[in-house]
C-alpha positions as CSV (number, residue, x, y, z in Angstrom):
1,M,4.0,7.2,-16.2
2,T,0.6,8.4,-15.5
3,R,0.7,6.5,-12.1
4,T,3.8,7.9,-11.0
5,I,2.1,11.6,-11.4
6,K,-0.9,10.5,-9.9
7,E,0.7,9.1,-6.8
8,T,3.1,12.1,-6.7
9,S,-0.1,14.5,-6.7
10,Q,-1.9,12.6,-4.2
11,C,1.5,12.8,-2.1
12,F,1.7,16.7,-2.3
13,R,-2.0,17.0,-1.5
14,L,-1.6,15.4,1.5
15,L,1.6,17.3,2.8
16,P,-0.4,20.5,4.0
17,R,-2.5,18.1,6.0
18,A,0.5,16.3,7.1
19,L,2.7,19.5,8.1
20,L,-0.3,21.1,9.8
21,V,-0.9,17.8,12.2
22,M,3.0,18.0,12.9
23,L,2.6,21.6,13.8
24,V,-0.2,21.2,16.3
25,V,1.4,18.3,17.6
26,S,4.7,19.7,18.1
27,A,3.6,23.3,19.4
28,P,3.3,22.4,23.1
29,L,6.3,20.3,23.0
30,L,8.0,23.6,21.5
31,A,6.7,26.0,24.1
32,V,7.7,24.0,27.0
33,P,11.5,25.0,27.2
34,S,10.5,29.1,26.4
35,L,8.3,28.8,29.4
36,R,10.9,27.3,31.9
37,A,13.3,29.7,30.7
38,A,11.2,32.7,32.4
39,D,11.4,33.5,35.8
40,Q,8.0,35.1,35.9
41,T,5.9,32.5,34.8
42,I,5.5,30.8,38.6
43,I,1.8,31.6,39.9
44,E,1.6,31.3,43.8
45,A,-1.5,31.1,45.9
46,P,-1.2,33.9,48.6
47,A,0.1,32.8,52.2
48,V,-2.5,31.0,54.4
49,K,-2.5,33.3,57.7
50,N,-2.3,30.9,60.8
51,K,-4.8,31.6,63.3
52,G,-3.7,29.1,65.8
53,A,-6.3,26.7,65.7
54,G,-4.2,23.8,65.1
55,F,-2.3,24.5,68.2
56,V,-5.5,24.8,70.4
57,L,-7.1,21.3,69.0
58,M,-3.8,19.7,69.6
59,V,-4.0,20.5,73.4
60,S,-7.5,19.9,73.5
61,L,-7.2,16.4,72.1
62,Q,-4.1,15.5,74.5
63,R,-6.4,16.2,77.7
64,A,-9.1,13.8,76.8
């Protein structure tokens, strides 16, 4: 009887740690669907203004 009680108490001692590990591991997985549902979460860089250097470079390389 004491062996069963000892094993049960050891199980109850490890239970909070196991729940904490499961919470830490599953938190990012649970956060992904909520982030995908929002429309405002996309971060974009500002558009680069074209200065025409590519066209000038292309024309100058064709002449060589």
